[in-house]
mmCIF file of the N, C-alpha and C atoms, coordinates in Angstrom:
data_MODEL
# 
_entry.id   MODEL 
# 
loop_
_atom_site.group_PDB 
_atom_site.id 
_atom_site.type_symbol 
_atom_site.label_atom_id 
_atom_site.label_alt_id 
_atom_site.label_comp_id 
_atom_site.label_asym_id 
_atom_site.label_entity_id 
_atom_site.label_seq_id 
_atom_site.pdbx_PDB_ins_code 
_atom_site.Cartn_x 
_atom_site.Cartn_y 
_atom_site.Cartn_z 
_atom_site.occupancy 
_atom_site.B_iso_or_equiv 
_atom_site.pdbx_formal_charge 
_atom_site.auth_seq_id 
_atom_site.auth_comp_id 
_atom_site.auth_asym_id 
_atom_site.auth_atom_id 
_atom_site.pdbx_PDB_model_num 
ATOM 1   N N  . MET A 1 1  ? -29.092 13.330  11.178  1.00 0.00 ? 1  MET A N  1 
ATOM 2   C CA . MET A 1 1  ? -29.910 12.544  10.301  1.00 0.00 ? 1  MET A CA 1 
ATOM 3   C C  . MET A 1 1  ? -29.218 12.454  8.938   1.00 0.00 ? 1  MET A C  1 
ATOM 4   N N  . ILE A 1 2  ? -29.278 11.309  8.341   1.00 0.00 ? 2  ILE A N  1 
ATOM 5   C CA . ILE A 1 2  ? -28.668 11.077  7.038   1.00 0.00 ? 2  ILE A CA 1 
ATOM 6   C C  . ILE A 1 2  ? -29.722 11.283  5.956   1.00 0.00 ? 2  ILE A C  1 
ATOM 7   N N  . SER A 1 3  ? -29.396 12.146  5.021   1.00 0.00 ? 3  SER A N  1 
ATOM 8   C CA . SER A 1 3  ? -30.358 12.425  3.950   1.00 0.00 ? 3  SER A CA 1 
ATOM 9   C C  . SER A 1 3  ? -29.991 11.627  2.703   1.00 0.00 ? 3  SER A C  1 
ATOM 10  N N  . ALA A 1 4  ? -30.868 11.674  1.726   1.00 0.00 ? 4  ALA A N  1 
ATOM 11  C CA . ALA A 1 4  ? -30.648 10.941  0.481   1.00 0.00 ? 4  ALA A CA 1 
ATOM 12  C C  . ALA A 1 4  ? -29.443 11.489  -0.281  1.00 0.00 ? 4  ALA A C  1 
ATOM 13  N N  . SER A 1 5  ? -29.220 12.782  -0.199  1.00 0.00 ? 5  SER A N  1 
ATOM 14  C CA . SER A 1 5  ? -28.073 13.366  -0.906  1.00 0.00 ? 5  SER A CA 1 
ATOM 15  C C  . SER A 1 5  ? -26.754 12.922  -0.269  1.00 0.00 ? 5  SER A C  1 
ATOM 16  N N  . ASP A 1 6  ? -26.739 12.745  1.055   1.00 0.00 ? 6  ASP A N  1 
ATOM 17  C CA . ASP A 1 6  ? -25.537 12.242  1.726   1.00 0.00 ? 6  ASP A CA 1 
ATOM 18  C C  . ASP A 1 6  ? -25.192 10.835  1.238   1.00 0.00 ? 6  ASP A C  1 
ATOM 19  N N  . VAL A 1 7  ? -26.196 9.995   1.155   1.00 0.00 ? 7  VAL A N  1 
ATOM 20  C CA . VAL A 1 7  ? -25.995 8.618   0.683   1.00 0.00 ? 7  VAL A CA 1 
ATOM 21  C C  . VAL A 1 7  ? -25.512 8.626   -0.765  1.00 0.00 ? 7  VAL A C  1 
ATOM 22  N N  . THR A 1 8  ? -26.070 9.488   -1.582  1.00 0.00 ? 8  THR A N  1 
ATOM 23  C CA . THR A 1 8  ? -25.665 9.586   -2.982  1.00 0.00 ? 8  THR A CA 1 
ATOM 24  C C  . THR A 1 8  ? -24.219 10.033  -3.106  1.00 0.00 ? 8  THR A C  1 
ATOM 25  N N  . VAL A 1 9  ? -23.832 11.032  -2.347  1.00 0.00 ? 9  VAL A N  1 
ATOM 26  C CA . VAL A 1 9  ? -22.457 11.532  -2.389  1.00 0.00 ? 9  VAL A CA 1 
ATOM 27  C C  . VAL A 1 9  ? -21.484 10.444  -1.946  1.00 0.00 ? 9  VAL A C  1 
ATOM 28  N N  . TRP A 1 10 ? -21.783 9.739   -0.882  1.00 0.00 ? 10 TRP A N  1 
ATOM 29  C CA . TRP A 1 10 ? -20.899 8.675   -0.400  1.00 0.00 ? 10 TRP A CA 1 
ATOM 30  C C  . TRP A 1 10 ? -20.815 7.525   -1.398  1.00 0.00 ? 10 TRP A C  1 
ATOM 31  N N  . THR A 1 11 ? -21.919 7.201   -2.043  1.00 0.00 ? 11 THR A N  1 
ATOM 32  C CA . THR A 1 11 ? -21.924 6.127   -3.037  1.00 0.00 ? 11 THR A CA 1 
ATOM 33  C C  . THR A 1 11 ? -21.071 6.507   -4.241  1.00 0.00 ? 11 THR A C  1 
ATOM 34  N N  . VAL A 1 12 ? -21.240 7.725   -4.737  1.00 0.00 ? 12 VAL A N  1 
ATOM 35  C CA . VAL A 1 12 ? -20.449 8.184   -5.882  1.00 0.00 ? 12 VAL A CA 1 
ATOM 36  C C  . VAL A 1 12 ? -18.970 8.219   -5.512  1.00 0.00 ? 12 VAL A C  1 
ATOM 37  N N  . SER A 1 13 ? -18.650 8.684   -4.316  1.00 0.00 ? 13 SER A N  1 
ATOM 38  C CA . SER A 1 13 ? -17.257 8.724   -3.873  1.00 0.00 ? 13 SER A CA 1 
ATOM 39  C C  . SER A 1 13 ? -16.649 7.326   -3.795  1.00 0.00 ? 13 SER A C  1 
ATOM 40  N N  . ALA A 1 14 ? -17.416 6.375   -3.295  1.00 0.00 ? 14 ALA A N  1 
ATOM 41  C CA . ALA A 1 14 ? -16.918 5.001   -3.197  1.00 0.00 ? 14 ALA A CA 1 
ATOM 42  C C  . ALA A 1 14 ? -16.682 4.398   -4.573  1.00 0.00 ? 14 ALA A C  1 
ATOM 43  N N  . VAL A 1 15 ? -17.581 4.642   -5.499  1.00 0.00 ? 15 VAL A N  1 
ATOM 44  C CA . VAL A 1 15 ? -17.426 4.112   -6.853  1.00 0.00 ? 15 VAL A CA 1 
ATOM 45  C C  . VAL A 1 15 ? -16.196 4.720   -7.520  1.00 0.00 ? 15 VAL A C  1 
ATOM 46  N N  . LEU A 1 16 ? -15.988 6.018   -7.363  1.00 0.00 ? 16 LEU A N  1 
ATOM 47  C CA . LEU A 1 16 ? -14.802 6.668   -7.924  1.00 0.00 ? 16 LEU A CA 1 
ATOM 48  C C  . LEU A 1 16 ? -13.517 6.112   -7.320  1.00 0.00 ? 16 LEU A C  1 
ATOM 49  N N  . ALA A 1 17 ? -13.512 5.913   -6.015  1.00 0.00 ? 17 ALA A N  1 
ATOM 50  C CA . ALA A 1 17 ? -12.315 5.382   -5.355  1.00 0.00 ? 17 ALA A CA 1 
ATOM 51  C C  . ALA A 1 17 ? -12.000 3.970   -5.847  1.00 0.00 ? 17 ALA A C  1 
ATOM 52  N N  . ILE A 1 18 ? -13.003 3.158   -6.008  1.00 0.00 ? 18 ILE A N  1 
ATOM 53  C CA . ILE A 1 18 ? -12.794 1.795   -6.505  1.00 0.00 ? 18 ILE A CA 1 
ATOM 54  C C  . ILE A 1 18 ? -12.276 1.833   -7.937  1.00 0.00 ? 18 ILE A C  1 
ATOM 55  N N  . GLY A 1 19 ? -12.837 2.697   -8.756  1.00 0.00 ? 19 GLY A N  1 
ATOM 56  C CA . GLY A 1 19 ? -12.392 2.815   -10.147 1.00 0.00 ? 19 GLY A CA 1 
ATOM 57  C C  . GLY A 1 19 ? -10.950 3.265   -10.250 1.00 0.00 ? 19 GLY A C  1 
ATOM 58  N N  . ILE A 1 20 ? -10.563 4.245   -9.457  1.00 0.00 ? 20 ILE A N  1 
ATOM 59  C CA . ILE A 1 20 ? -9.181  4.727   -9.470  1.00 0.00 ? 20 ILE A CA 1 
ATOM 60  C C  . ILE A 1 20 ? -8.234  3.642   -8.979  1.00 0.00 ? 20 ILE A C  1 
ATOM 61  N N  . GLY A 1 21 ? -8.624  2.929   -7.940  1.00 0.00 ? 21 GLY A N  1 
ATOM 62  C CA . GLY A 1 21 ? -7.788  1.849   -7.421  1.00 0.00 ? 21 GLY A CA 1 
ATOM 63  C C  . GLY A 1 21 ? -7.590  0.736   -8.424  1.00 0.00 ? 21 GLY A C  1 
ATOM 64  N N  . LEU A 1 22 ? -8.658  0.350   -9.095  1.00 0.00 ? 22 LEU A N  1 
ATOM 65  C CA . LEU A 1 22 ? -8.562  -0.721  -10.093 1.00 0.00 ? 22 LEU A CA 1 
ATOM 66  C C  . LEU A 1 22 ? -7.726  -0.304  -11.296 1.00 0.00 ? 22 LEU A C  1 
ATOM 67  N N  . SER A 1 23 ? -7.847  0.941   -11.716 1.00 0.00 ? 23 SER A N  1 
ATOM 68  C CA . SER A 1 23 ? -7.072  1.378   -12.879 1.00 0.00 ? 23 SER A CA 1 
ATOM 69  C C  . SER A 1 23 ? -5.586  1.433   -12.551 1.00 0.00 ? 23 SER A C  1 
ATOM 70  N N  . SER A 1 24 ? -5.224  1.874   -11.351 1.00 0.00 ? 24 SER A N  1 
ATOM 71  C CA . SER A 1 24 ? -3.798  1.896   -10.994 1.00 0.00 ? 24 SER A CA 1 
ATOM 72  C C  . SER A 1 24 ? -3.265  0.475   -10.822 1.00 0.00 ? 24 SER A C  1 
ATOM 73  N N  . TYR A 1 25 ? -4.073  -0.438  -10.298 1.00 0.00 ? 25 TYR A N  1 
ATOM 74  C CA . TYR A 1 25 ? -3.663  -1.830  -10.158 1.00 0.00 ? 25 TYR A CA 1 
ATOM 75  C C  . TYR A 1 25 ? -3.421  -2.448  -11.534 1.00 0.00 ? 25 TYR A C  1 
ATOM 76  N N  . THR A 1 26 ? -4.341  -2.201  -12.465 1.00 0.00 ? 26 THR A N  1 
ATOM 77  C CA . THR A 1 26 ? -4.202  -2.739  -13.822 1.00 0.00 ? 26 THR A CA 1 
ATOM 78  C C  . THR A 1 26 ? -2.976  -2.159  -14.513 1.00 0.00 ? 26 THR A C  1 
ATOM 79  N N  . LYS A 1 27 ? -2.741  -0.874  -14.336 1.00 0.00 ? 27 LYS A N  1 
ATOM 80  C CA . LYS A 1 27 ? -1.576  -0.220  -14.937 1.00 0.00 ? 27 LYS A CA 1 
ATOM 81  C C  . LYS A 1 27 ? -0.279  -0.831  -14.404 1.00 0.00 ? 27 LYS A C  1 
ATOM 82  N N  . ARG A 1 28 ? -0.224  -1.068  -13.106 1.00 0.00 ? 28 ARG A N  1 
ATOM 83  C CA . ARG A 1 28 ? 0.970   -1.654  -12.495 1.00 0.00 ? 28 ARG A CA 1 
ATOM 84  C C  . ARG A 1 28 ? 1.195   -3.081  -12.996 1.00 0.00 ? 28 ARG A C  1 
ATOM 85  N N  . LYS A 1 29 ? 0.136   -3.863  -13.081 1.00 0.00 ? 29 LYS A N  1 
ATOM 86  C CA . LYS A 1 29 ? 0.264   -5.245  -13.551 1.00 0.00 ? 29 LYS A CA 1 
ATOM 87  C C  . LYS A 1 29 ? 0.710   -5.294  -15.012 1.00 0.00 ? 29 LYS A C  1 
ATOM 88  N N  . THR A 1 30 ? 0.164   -4.404  -15.839 1.00 0.00 ? 30 THR A N  1 
ATOM 89  C CA . THR A 1 30 ? 0.545   -4.361  -17.246 1.00 0.00 ? 30 THR A CA 1 
ATOM 90  C C  . THR A 1 30 ? 2.007   -3.983  -17.393 1.00 0.00 ? 30 THR A C  1 
ATOM 91  N N  . ARG A 1 31 ? 2.446   -3.003  -16.607 1.00 0.00 ? 31 ARG A N  1 
ATOM 92  C CA . ARG A 1 31 ? 3.843   -2.574  -16.676 1.00 0.00 ? 31 ARG A CA 1 
ATOM 93  C C  . ARG A 1 31 ? 4.776   -3.688  -16.193 1.00 0.00 ? 31 ARG A C  1 
ATOM 94  N N  . ASP A 1 32 ? 4.393   -4.407  -15.153 1.00 0.00 ? 32 ASP A N  1 
ATOM 95  C CA . ASP A 1 32 ? 5.212   -5.526  -14.679 1.00 0.00 ? 32 ASP A CA 1 
ATOM 96  C C  . ASP A 1 32 ? 5.328   -6.606  -15.747 1.00 0.00 ? 32 ASP A C  1 
ATOM 97  N N  . LYS A 1 33 ? 4.223   -6.876  -16.449 1.00 0.00 ? 33 LYS A N  1 
ATOM 98  C CA . LYS A 1 33 ? 4.251   -7.873  -17.514 1.00 0.00 ? 33 LYS A CA 1 
ATOM 99  C C  . LYS A 1 33 ? 5.179   -7.430  -18.639 1.00 0.00 ? 33 LYS A C  1 
ATOM 100 N N  . LEU A 1 34 ? 5.128   -6.152  -19.008 1.00 0.00 ? 34 LEU A N  1 
ATOM 101 C CA . LEU A 1 34 ? 6.002   -5.626  -20.048 1.00 0.00 ? 34 LEU A CA 1 
ATOM 102 C C  . LEU A 1 34 ? 7.473   -5.723  -19.641 1.00 0.00 ? 34 LEU A C  1 
ATOM 103 N N  . VAL A 1 35 ? 7.771   -5.424  -18.396 1.00 0.00 ? 35 VAL A N  1 
ATOM 104 C CA . VAL A 1 35 ? 9.159   -5.502  -17.913 1.00 0.00 ? 35 VAL A CA 1 
ATOM 105 C C  . VAL A 1 35 ? 9.657   -6.947  -17.972 1.00 0.00 ? 35 VAL A C  1 
ATOM 106 N N  . ARG A 1 36 ? 8.819   -7.891  -17.575 1.00 0.00 ? 36 ARG A N  1 
ATOM 107 C CA . ARG A 1 36 ? 9.224   -9.301  -17.640 1.00 0.00 ? 36 ARG A CA 1 
ATOM 108 C C  . ARG A 1 36 ? 9.468   -9.742  -19.076 1.00 0.00 ? 36 ARG A C  1 
ATOM 109 N N  . GLU A 1 37 ? 8.605   -9.310  -19.995 1.00 0.00 ? 37 GLU A N  1 
ATOM 110 C CA . GLU A 1 37 ? 8.790   -9.666  -21.401 1.00 0.00 ? 37 GLU A CA 1 
ATOM 111 C C  . GLU A 1 37 ? 10.063  -9.042  -21.965 1.00 0.00 ? 37 GLU A C  1 
ATOM 112 N N  . LEU A 1 38 ? 10.333  -7.794  -21.610 1.00 0.00 ? 38 LEU A N  1 
ATOM 113 C CA . LEU A 1 38 ? 11.546  -7.138  -22.085 1.00 0.00 ? 38 LEU A CA 1 
ATOM 114 C C  . LEU A 1 38 ? 12.805  -7.816  -21.533 1.00 0.00 ? 38 LEU A C  1 
ATOM 115 N N  . ALA A 1 39 ? 12.718  -8.325  -20.327 1.00 0.00 ? 39 ALA A N  1 
ATOM 116 C CA . ALA A 1 39 ? 13.873  -8.987  -19.727 1.00 0.00 ? 39 ALA A CA 1 
ATOM 117 C C  . ALA A 1 39 ? 14.257  -10.253 -20.478 1.00 0.00 ? 39 ALA A C  1 
ATOM 118 N N  . THR A 1 40 ? 13.302  -10.892 -21.118 1.00 0.00 ? 40 THR A N  1 
ATOM 119 C CA . THR A 1 40 ? 13.594  -12.137 -21.839 1.00 0.00 ? 40 THR A CA 1 
ATOM 120 C C  . THR A 1 40 ? 14.008  -11.911 -23.286 1.00 0.00 ? 40 THR A C  1 
ATOM 121 N N  . MET A 1 41 ? 13.911  -10.667 -23.762 1.00 0.00 ? 41 MET A N  1 
ATOM 122 C CA . MET A 1 41 ? 14.203  -10.372 -25.169 1.00 0.00 ? 41 MET A CA 1 
ATOM 123 C C  . MET A 1 41 ? 15.699  -10.217 -25.416 1.00 0.00 ? 41 MET A C  1 
ATOM 124 N N  . GLU A 1 42 ? 16.037  -10.275 -26.689 1.00 0.00 ? 42 GLU A N  1 
ATOM 125 C CA . GLU A 1 42 ? 17.401  -9.982  -27.100 1.00 0.00 ? 42 GLU A CA 1 
ATOM 126 C C  . GLU A 1 42 ? 17.643  -8.483  -26.908 1.00 0.00 ? 42 GLU A C  1 
ATOM 127 N N  . PRO A 1 43 ? 18.874  -8.086  -26.594 1.00 0.00 ? 43 PRO A N  1 
ATOM 128 C CA . PRO A 1 43 ? 19.153  -6.675  -26.310 1.00 0.00 ? 43 PRO A CA 1 
ATOM 129 C C  . PRO A 1 43 ? 18.789  -5.716  -27.453 1.00 0.00 ? 43 PRO A C  1 
ATOM 130 N N  . GLU A 1 44 ? 19.035  -6.111  -28.704 1.00 0.00 ? 44 GLU A N  1 
ATOM 131 C CA . GLU A 1 44 ? 18.733  -5.221  -29.825 1.00 0.00 ? 44 GLU A CA 1 
ATOM 132 C C  . GLU A 1 44 ? 17.229  -4.990  -29.954 1.00 0.00 ? 44 GLU A C  1 
ATOM 133 N N  . ARG A 1 45 ? 16.471  -6.059  -29.831 1.00 0.00 ? 45 ARG A N  1 
ATOM 134 C CA . ARG A 1 45 ? 15.017  -5.944  -29.944 1.00 0.00 ? 45 ARG A CA 1 
ATOM 135 C C  . ARG A 1 45 ? 14.457  -5.133  -28.767 1.00 0.00 ? 45 ARG A C  1 
ATOM 136 N N  . ARG A 1 46 ? 14.983  -5.361  -27.564 1.00 0.00 ? 46 ARG A N  1 
ATOM 137 C CA . ARG A 1 46 ? 14.559  -4.624  -26.380 1.00 0.00 ? 46 ARG A CA 1 
ATOM 138 C C  . ARG A 1 46 ? 14.799  -3.130  -26.580 1.00 0.00 ? 46 ARG A C  1 
ATOM 139 N N  . GLN A 1 47 ? 15.956  -2.778  -27.121 1.00 0.00 ? 47 GLN A N  1 
ATOM 140 C CA . GLN A 1 47 ? 16.291  -1.376  -27.334 1.00 0.00 ? 47 GLN A CA 1 
ATOM 141 C C  . GLN A 1 47 ? 15.340  -0.730  -28.342 1.00 0.00 ? 47 GLN A C  1 
ATOM 142 N N  . LYS A 1 48 ? 14.983  -1.450  -29.405 1.00 0.00 ? 48 LYS A N  1 
ATOM 143 C CA . LYS A 1 48 ? 14.049  -0.915  -30.401 1.00 0.00 ? 48 LYS A CA 1 
ATOM 144 C C  . LYS A 1 48 ? 12.684  -0.629  -29.779 1.00 0.00 ? 48 LYS A C  1 
ATOM 145 N N  . ILE A 1 49 ? 12.215  -1.551  -28.956 1.00 0.00 ? 49 ILE A N  1 
ATOM 146 C CA . ILE A 1 49 ? 10.912  -1.363  -28.322 1.00 0.00 ? 49 ILE A CA 1 
ATOM 147 C C  . ILE A 1 49 ? 10.957  -0.195  -27.349 1.00 0.00 ? 49 ILE A C  1 
ATOM 148 N N  . LEU A 1 50 ? 12.022  -0.081  -26.565 1.00 0.00 ? 50 LEU A N  1 
ATOM 149 C CA . LEU A 1 50 ? 12.133  1.016   -25.617 1.00 0.00 ? 50 LEU A CA 1 
ATOM 150 C C  . LEU A 1 50 ? 12.210  2.365   -26.324 1.00 0.00 ? 50 LEU A C  1 
ATOM 151 N N  . GLN A 1 51 ? 12.804  2.417   -27.495 1.00 0.00 ? 51 GLN A N  1 
ATOM 152 C CA . GLN A 1 51 ? 12.896  3.671   -28.233 1.00 0.00 ? 51 GLN A CA 1 
ATOM 153 C C  . GLN A 1 51 ? 11.531  4.129   -28.737 1.00 0.00 ? 51 GLN A C  1 
ATOM 154 N N  . ARG A 1 52 ? 10.613  3.209   -28.958 1.00 0.00 ? 52 ARG A N  1 
ATOM 155 C CA . ARG A 1 52 ? 9.276   3.554   -29.456 1.00 0.00 ? 52 ARG A CA 1 
ATOM 156 C C  . ARG A 1 52 ? 8.365   4.092   -28.356 1.00 0.00 ? 52 ARG A C  1 
ATOM 157 N N  . LEU A 1 53 ? 8.714   3.831   -27.106 1.00 0.00 ? 53 LEU A N  1 
ATOM 158 C CA . LEU A 1 53 ? 7.854   4.227   -25.996 1.00 0.00 ? 53 LEU A CA 1 
ATOM 159 C C  . LEU A 1 53 ? 8.026   5.699   -25.645 1.00 0.00 ? 53 LEU A C  1 
ATOM 160 N N  . ASN A 1 54 ? 7.096   6.187   -24.875 1.00 0.00 ? 54 ASN A N  1 
ATOM 161 C CA . ASN A 1 54 ? 7.175   7.518   -24.294 1.00 0.00 ? 54 ASN A CA 1 
ATOM 162 C C  . ASN A 1 54 ? 8.480   7.597   -23.480 1.00 0.00 ? 54 ASN A C  1 
ATOM 163 N N  . PRO A 1 55 ? 9.278   8.667   -23.609 1.00 0.00 ? 55 PRO A N  1 
ATOM 164 C CA . PRO A 1 55 ? 10.568  8.736   -22.903 1.00 0.00 ? 55 PRO A CA 1 
ATOM 165 C C  . PRO A 1 55 ? 10.469  8.534   -21.392 1.00 0.00 ? 55 PRO A C  1 
ATOM 166 N N  . LYS A 1 56 ? 9.435   9.093   -20.773 1.00 0.00 ? 56 LYS A N  1 
ATOM 167 C CA . LYS A 1 56 ? 9.278   8.934   -19.322 1.00 0.00 ? 56 LYS A CA 1 
ATOM 168 C C  . LYS A 1 56 ? 9.001   7.469   -18.965 1.00 0.00 ? 56 LYS A C  1 
ATOM 169 N N  . LEU A 1 57 ? 8.120   6.835   -19.724 1.00 0.00 ? 57 LEU A N  1 
ATOM 170 C CA . LEU A 1 57 ? 7.800   5.429   -19.493 1.00 0.00 ? 57 LEU A CA 1 
ATOM 171 C C  . LEU A 1 57 ? 9.008   4.546   -19.762 1.00 0.00 ? 57 LEU A C  1 
ATOM 172 N N  . ALA A 1 58 ? 9.749   4.850   -20.830 1.00 0.00 ? 58 ALA A N  1 
ATOM 173 C CA . ALA A 1 58 ? 10.942  4.068   -21.157 1.00 0.00 ? 58 ALA A CA 1 
ATOM 174 C C  . ALA A 1 58 ? 11.975  4.157   -20.023 1.00 0.00 ? 58 ALA A C  1 
ATOM 175 N N  . MET A 1 59 ? 12.121  5.334   -19.434 1.00 0.00 ? 59 MET A N  1 
ATOM 176 C CA . MET A 1 59 ? 13.072  5.501   -18.330 1.00 0.00 ? 59 MET A CA 1 
ATOM 177 C C  . MET A 1 59 ? 12.638  4.679   -17.120 1.00 0.00 ? 59 MET A C  1 
ATOM 178 N N  . GLU A 1 60 ? 11.353  4.688   -16.814 1.00 0.00 ? 60 GLU A N  1 
ATOM 179 C CA . GLU A 1 60 ? 10.852  3.893   -15.688 1.00 0.00 ? 60 GLU A CA 1 
ATOM 180 C C  . GLU A 1 60 ? 11.086  2.404   -15.929 1.00 0.00 ? 60 GLU A C  1 
ATOM 181 N N  . ILE A 1 61 ? 10.863  1.960   -17.151 1.00 0.00 ? 61 ILE A N  1 
ATOM 182 C CA . ILE A 1 61 ? 11.042  0.539   -17.463 1.00 0.00 ? 61 ILE A CA 1 
ATOM 183 C C  . ILE A 1 61 ? 12.521  0.169   -17.397 1.00 0.00 ? 61 ILE A C  1 
ATOM 184 N N  . ARG A 1 62 ? 13.397  1.052   -17.888 1.00 0.00 ? 62 ARG A N  1 
ATOM 185 C CA . ARG A 1 62 ? 14.835  0.786   -17.786 1.00 0.00 ? 62 ARG A CA 1 
ATOM 186 C C  . ARG A 1 62 ? 15.267  0.668   -16.325 1.00 0.00 ? 62 ARG A C  1 
ATOM 187 N N  . GLU A 1 63 ? 14.741  1.547   -15.473 1.00 0.00 ? 63 GLU A N  1 
ATOM 188 C CA . GLU A 1 63 ? 15.053  1.472   -14.047 1.00 0.00 ? 63 GLU A CA 1 
ATOM 189 C C  . GLU A 1 63 ? 14.592  0.140   -13.456 1.00 0.00 ? 63 GLU A C  1 
ATOM 190 N N  . GLN A 1 64 ? 13.388  -0.294  -13.836 1.00 0.00 ? 64 GLN A N  1 
ATOM 191 C CA . GLN A 1 64 ? 12.884  -1.573  -13.348 1.00 0.00 ? 64 GLN A CA 1 
ATOM 192 C C  . GLN A 1 64 ? 13.755  -2.732  -13.824 1.00 0.00 ? 64 GLN A C  1 
ATOM 193 N N  . LEU A 1 65 ? 14.181  -2.684  -15.082 1.00 0.00 ? 65 LEU A N  1 
ATOM 194 C CA . LEU A 1 65 ? 15.049  -3.739  -15.608 1.00 0.00 ? 65 LEU A CA 1 
ATOM 195 C C  . LEU A 1 65 ? 16.363  -3.792  -14.822 1.00 0.00 ? 65 LEU A C  1 
ATOM 196 N N  . MET A 1 66 ? 16.906  -2.629  -14.510 1.00 0.00 ? 66 MET A N  1 
ATOM 197 C CA . MET A 1 66 ? 18.162  -2.606  -13.760 1.00 0.00 ? 66 MET A CA 1 
ATOM 198 C C  . MET A 1 66 ? 17.972  -3.093  -12.331 1.00 0.00 ? 66 MET A C  1 
ATOM 199 N N  . GLU A 1 67 ? 16.896  -2.664  -11.686 1.00 0.00 ? 67 GLU A N  1 
ATOM 200 C CA . GLU A 1 67 ? 16.665  -3.051  -10.284 1.00 0.00 ? 67 GLU A CA 1 
ATOM 201 C C  . GLU A 1 67 ? 16.310  -4.531  -10.143 1.00 0.00 ? 67 GLU A C  1 
ATOM 202 N N  . ARG A 1 68 ? 15.384  -4.997  -10.962 1.00 0.00 ? 68 ARG A N  1 
ATOM 203 C CA . ARG A 1 68 ? 14.859  -6.348  -10.779 1.00 0.00 ? 68 ARG A CA 1 
ATOM 204 C C  . ARG A 1 68 ? 15.693  -7.420  -11.464 1.00 0.00 ? 68 ARG A C  1 
ATOM 205 N N  . PHE A 1 69 ? 16.274  -7.090  -12.612 1.00 0.00 ? 69 PHE A N  1 
ATOM 206 C CA . PHE A 1 69 ? 16.944  -8.127  -13.401 1.00 0.00 ? 69 PHE A CA 1 
ATOM 207 C C  . PHE A 1 69 ? 18.417  -7.832  -13.670 1.00 0.00 ? 69 PHE A C  1 
ATOM 208 N N  . GLN A 1 70 ? 18.919  -6.709  -13.160 1.00 0.00 ? 70 GLN A N  1 
ATOM 209 C CA . GLN A 1 70 ? 20.309  -6.296  -13.371 1.00 0.00 ? 70 GLN A CA 1 
ATOM 210 C C  . GLN A 1 70 ? 20.662  -6.288  -14.866 1.00 0.00 ? 70 GLN A C  1 
ATOM 211 N N  . ILE A 1 71 ? 19.734  -5.762  -15.683 1.00 0.00 ? 71 ILE A N  1 
ATOM 212 C CA . ILE A 1 71 ? 19.937  -5.681  -17.126 1.00 0.00 ? 71 ILE A CA 1 
ATOM 213 C C  . ILE A 1 71 ? 20.196  -4.232  -17.479 1.00 0.00 ? 71 ILE A C  1 
ATOM 214 N N  . MET A 1 72 ? 21.303  -3.973  -18.138 1.00 0.00 ? 72 MET A N  1 
ATOM 215 C CA . MET A 1 72 ? 21.614  -2.640  -18.630 1.00 0.00 ? 72 MET A CA 1 
ATOM 216 C C  . MET A 1 72 ? 21.108  -2.563  -20.062 1.00 0.00 ? 72 MET A C  1 
ATOM 217 N N  . SER A 1 73 ? 20.252  -1.587  -20.346 1.00 0.00 ? 73 SER A N  1 
ATOM 218 C CA . SER A 1 73 ? 19.750  -1.469  -21.723 1.00 0.00 ? 73 SER A CA 1 
ATOM 219 C C  . SER A 1 73 ? 19.944  -0.071  -22.243 1.00 0.00 ? 73 SER A C  1 
# 
């Protein structure tokens, strides 16, 4: 038999899963947009922006630039 607490737990779990999925999707889309914008920039300006970012994030973006656009920065 399914009780009210079972339904509540499953509902809360589903809402959390949807929230986590949407936040990772948004994060990925934002990062892709940033990589595309950096690819169109002048090298000096791109380097300044990358220096301002978190080192781990900057490394990931540099890797994406190299893989997707063959840009060395």
